C-alpha positions as CSV (number, residue, x, y, z in Angstrom):
1,X,16.9,7.9,14.3
2,X,16.6,9.0,10.7
3,X,13.7,11.2,9.7
4,X,11.2,10.8,6.9
5,X,13.1,13.4,4.9
6,X,16.2,11.2,5.0
7,X,14.6,8.2,3.3
8,X,11.7,9.6,1.3
9,X,11.5,9.8,-2.5
10,X,11.5,13.6,-3.2
11,X,9.4,15.2,-6.0
12,X,7.4,12.0,-6.7
13,X,5.6,11.3,-9.9
14,X,2.0,12.4,-9.8
15,X,-1.2,12.6,-11.8
16,X,-3.6,15.5,-11.8
17,X,-7.3,16.2,-11.4
18,X,-9.2,16.8,-13.4
19,X,-8.0,13.7,-15.1
20,X,-9.0,10.3,-16.3
21,X,-8.5,6.6,-15.4
22,X,-6.5,6.0,-18.6
23,X,-4.1,8.9,-17.8
24,X,-3.4,7.4,-14.4
25,X,-2.9,3.9,-16.0
26,X,-0.4,5.3,-18.5
27,X,1.6,7.1,-15.8
28,X,1.8,4.0,-13.7
29,X,2.8,1.8,-16.6
30,X,5.4,4.2,-18.0
31,X,7.1,4.6,-14.6
32,X,6.8,1.1,-13.3
33,X,4.5,2.1,-10.4
34,X,1.5,0.6,-8.8
35,X,0.1,3.8,-7.4
36,X,0.7,7.6,-7.4
37,X,-0.3,10.8,-5.5
38,X,-3.1,12.9,-7.1
39,X,-2.7,16.7,-7.1
40,X,-4.9,19.5,-8.3
41,X,-3.8,20.9,-11.6
42,X,-4.6,24.5,-10.6
43,X,-2.4,24.8,-7.5
44,X,-0.6,21.5,-7.0
45,X,-2.5,20.7,-3.8
46,X,-2.5,17.0,-2.8
47,X,-6.0,15.7,-3.4
48,X,-5.5,11.9,-2.9
49,X,-3.9,8.7,-3.9
50,X,-4.7,6.3,-6.7
51,X,-3.5,2.7,-7.1
52,X,-4.1,-0.1,-9.5
53,X,-6.4,-1.7,-6.9
54,X,-8.5,1.4,-6.7
55,X,-8.9,1.3,-10.5
56,X,-9.8,-2.4,-10.3
57,X,-12.5,-1.8,-7.7
58,X,-14.0,1.0,-9.8
59,X,-13.2,-0.2,-13.3
60,X,-16.4,1.3,-14.8
61,X,-15.5,4.8,-13.6
62,X,-13.5,7.0,-16.0
63,X,-13.0,10.2,-13.9
64,X,-9.9,10.0,-11.7
65,X,-11.6,12.1,-8.9
66,X,-14.2,9.3,-8.5
67,X,-11.6,6.5,-8.4
68,X,-8.9,7.9,-6.1
69,X,-8.8,7.7,-2.3
70,X,-9.6,11.1,-0.9
71,X,-8.4,12.6,2.4
72,X,-5.4,10.3,2.5
73,X,-3.1,10.1,5.5
74,X,0.0,12.3,5.2
75,X,3.2,12.8,7.2
76,X,5.7,15.7,7.7
77,X,9.4,15.5,6.6
78,X,10.6,15.9,10.2
79,X,8.7,12.9,11.5
80,X,10.6,9.9,12.6
81,X,11.0,6.8,10.4
82,X,9.3,4.9,13.3
83,X,6.3,7.1,13.0
84,X,6.1,6.5,9.3
85,X,6.5,2.7,9.8
86,X,3.7,2.7,12.4
87,X,1.3,4.4,10.0
88,X,2.1,2.2,7.0
89,X,1.9,-1.0,9.0
90,X,-1.1,0.0,11.1
91,X,-3.2,1.2,8.2
92,X,-1.7,-1.4,5.8
93,X,-1.0,1.2,3.1
94,X,1.9,1.3,0.7
95,X,2.2,5.0,-0.1
96,X,2.5,7.8,2.5
97,X,2.7,11.3,1.0
98,X,5.1,13.7,2.6
99,X,3.6,17.2,2.9
100,X,5.2,20.4,4.0
101,X,2.9,23.5,4.5
102,X,0.2,21.7,2.4
103,X,2.6,21.0,-0.5
104,X,3.6,17.5,-1.6
105,X,7.3,17.2,-1.4
106,X,7.9,13.5,-1.3
107,X,6.5,10.0,-0.7
108,X,7.6,7.2,1.5
109,X,6.8,3.5,0.9
110,X,7.5,0.2,2.8
111,X,10.5,-0.5,0.6
112,X,12.1,2.8,1.8
113,X,11.9,1.5,5.4
114,X,12.8,-2.1,4.6
115,X,16.2,-0.8,3.4
116,X,16.7,0.5,7.0
117,X,15.4,-2.7,8.7
118,X,17.7,-5.0,6.7
119,X,20.7,-3.6,8.6
120,X,19.3,-3.4,12.1
121,X,19.5,-5.9,14.9
122,X,16.1,-7.2,16.1
123,X,14.8,-10.1,18.1
124,X,11.5,-10.1,16.2
125,X,10.9,-12.9,13.8
126,X,8.5,-13.7,10.9
127,X,6.0,-15.4,13.1
128,X,5.8,-12.4,15.5
129,X,4.2,-10.2,12.8
130,X,2.0,-12.4,10.6
131,X,-1.4,-10.8,11.0
132,X,-3.5,-11.6,7.9
133,X,-5.4,-14.6,6.9
134,X,-3.5,-16.6,4.3
135,X,-5.6,-17.6,1.3
136,X,-4.2,-20.6,-0.5
137,X,-5.1,-22.0,-3.9
138,X,-4.6,-25.4,-5.6
139,X,-2.3,-25.5,-8.6
140,X,-5.2,-27.0,-10.6
141,X,-7.7,-24.3,-9.8
142,X,-9.0,-22.4,-12.9
143,X,-7.9,-18.8,-13.1
144,X,-11.5,-17.6,-12.9
145,X,-11.6,-19.1,-9.4
146,X,-8.4,-17.3,-8.4
147,X,-9.5,-14.0,-9.7
148,X,-12.7,-14.2,-7.6
149,X,-10.8,-15.4,-4.5
150,X,-8.5,-12.4,-4.7
151,X,-11.5,-10.1,-5.2
152,X,-13.5,-11.5,-2.3
153,X,-10.6,-11.8,0.2
154,X,-9.1,-8.4,-0.9
155,X,-5.7,-10.1,-1.1
156,X,-3.0,-9.8,-3.9
157,X,-1.0,-13.0,-3.3
158,X,-1.6,-16.7,-2.5
159,X,0.7,-19.7,-1.9
160,X,-0.1,-22.5,-4.4
161,X,-0.4,-26.0,-3.0
162,X,-0.1,-29.3,-4.9
163,X,-2.4,-32.4,-4.4
164,X,-0.5,-33.4,-1.3
165,X,-0.9,-30.0,0.3
166,X,2.8,-29.0,-0.2
167,X,3.9,-25.6,-1.5
168,X,4.7,-25.7,-5.2
169,X,4.4,-22.0,-6.1
170,X,3.1,-18.6,-5.4
171,X,0.8,-16.4,-7.5
172,X,0.3,-12.7,-7.1
173,X,-1.7,-10.0,-9.0
174,X,1.6,-9.4,-11.0
175,X,1.2,-12.9,-12.5
176,X,-2.4,-12.3,-13.7
177,X,-1.2,-10.7,-16.9
178,X,0.1,-12.6,-19.9
179,X,2.7,-11.0,-22.2
180,X,0.8,-12.3,-25.2
181,X,-1.5,-9.3,-25.9
182,X,-2.3,-7.4,-29.0
183,X,-2.4,-3.6,-29.6
184,X,-6.1,-3.8,-29.4
185,X,-5.8,-5.3,-25.9
186,X,-3.5,-2.5,-24.9
187,X,-6.0,0.1,-26.0
188,X,-8.7,-1.6,-23.8
189,X,-6.3,-0.9,-20.8
190,X,-5.8,2.7,-21.9
191,X,-2.1,2.0,-22.5
192,X,-0.9,4.3,-25.3
193,X,2.3,2.4,-26.2
194,X,1.6,-1.3,-26.8
195,X,5.2,-2.1,-26.2
196,X,4.8,-1.3,-22.5
197,X,2.4,-4.2,-22.1
198,X,5.4,-6.4,-21.3
199,X,5.8,-4.7,-17.9
200,X,4.0,-7.4,-16.0
201,X,4.8,-6.1,-12.5
202,X,2.8,-2.9,-13.1
203,X,-0.2,-4.3,-14.9
204,X,-3.3,-3.9,-12.7
205,X,-5.6,-6.6,-11.5
206,X,-8.5,-4.7,-13.0
207,X,-7.8,-6.3,-16.3
208,X,-9.4,-9.4,-14.9
209,X,-12.8,-7.7,-15.0
210,X,-12.8,-8.5,-18.7
211,X,-13.6,-12.0,-20.1
212,X,-9.9,-12.9,-20.2
213,X,-9.8,-15.7,-17.6
214,X,-13.5,-16.7,-18.0
215,X,-12.7,-18.0,-21.5
216,X,-9.3,-19.3,-20.5
217,X,-8.8,-23.1,-20.0
218,X,-5.5,-22.7,-18.2
219,X,-5.0,-23.2,-14.5
220,X,-3.1,-21.5,-11.7
221,X,-0.1,-23.7,-12.4
222,X,0.3,-22.0,-15.8
223,X,0.7,-18.5,-14.2
224,X,2.3,-19.2,-10.9
225,X,6.0,-18.7,-9.9
226,X,7.4,-22.1,-9.2
227,X,9.6,-23.0,-6.3
228,X,9.2,-19.7,-4.5
229,X,11.6,-18.3,-1.9
230,X,10.2,-18.8,1.6
231,X,11.3,-17.9,5.1
232,X,11.2,-20.0,8.3
233,X,8.9,-18.8,11.0
234,X,11.9,-18.0,13.2
235,X,13.7,-16.0,10.5
236,X,14.6,-12.5,11.8
237,X,12.7,-9.6,10.4
238,X,16.0,-8.0,9.3
239,X,16.7,-11.0,7.1
240,X,13.1,-11.0,5.8
241,X,13.6,-7.3,4.9
242,X,16.8,-8.1,3.1
243,X,15.1,-10.8,1.0
244,X,12.3,-8.5,0.1
245,X,14.5,-5.6,-0.9
246,X,16.9,-7.8,-3.0
247,X,14.2,-9.7,-4.8
248,X,11.6,-6.8,-5.0
249,X,9.1,-8.9,-3.1
250,X,6.0,-7.5,-1.4
251,X,5.3,-10.8,0.4
252,X,7.0,-14.1,1.2
253,X,5.4,-17.4,2.3
254,X,6.4,-18.5,5.8
255,X,7.0,-22.2,6.6
256,X,7.3,-24.2,9.8
257,X,9.8,-26.9,10.9
258,X,8.4,-29.5,8.5
259,X,8.2,-27.1,5.6
260,X,4.4,-26.7,6.1
261,X,3.0,-23.3,5.2
262,X,2.1,-21.3,8.3
263,X,1.2,-18.0,6.6
264,X,2.3,-15.1,4.5
265,X,4.3,-12.2,5.6
266,X,3.9,-8.8,3.8
267,X,6.2,-5.9,3.6
268,X,4.0,-3.8,5.8
269,X,4.2,-6.5,8.5
270,X,8.0,-6.3,8.5
271,X,7.8,-2.6,9.4
272,X,6.9,-3.6,12.9
273,X,10.6,-4.4,13.4
274,X,11.0,-0.6,13.8
275,X,7.7,0.1,15.6
276,X,8.2,-2.8,17.9
277,X,11.7,-1.7,18.8
278,X,10.5,1.8,19.5
279,X,7.6,0.9,21.8
């Protein structure tokens, strides 16, 4: 079995404390990331993790030290991939810092492990690992409703249903940002280069704490991804992993024998292909 050192991203991009919310935003936007480790500027010690969701939850805070998650879980480079998968799936986290003698030397994410799973043989299927409540929305729902649904349920994705209850799309926090923003809008986000606003897949959900969607008369159908890729409930986890890696998906809707939606499977759920096989 490979170790964490074999598949981790070495020398990861970081932000430092003392630092600000806007500095973290700019690092994530420039590097197409949704979260980064936080180190202490004086000695490089790992202090925590900050993600776009952390910023969203504490949008009024400007100091990075008050936004980040402190005392984050870490792992050593010699640990097994199965151990890393168990932590990521059990804690439902997406970044696991790799530390050696107190020094940050790398980071491991679900995608790193999905690349291993897509080539393995497993009897586990999509329905074996679905473990979160699936929040659905109607295509005609106003965006203000969706934003609050995401906030209350602490989810980042939802299948979109039509008037007959059939799947017609999917919407995630990536889709909550429109490309049509001005330089002034960029400054509100703390993004120094307005051209970077086009990077939709890194724009944080915290932008919705503004009046953007409250004054918007468009509905979910105007932002959703139409005709999304889905998987059958009996699809093997290795195939689910392959689809996620190839398409850069963090989640995929799961359907039954009559194409009815039975749930949503997330990248951290698929990691159980390794943990299940090792137990």
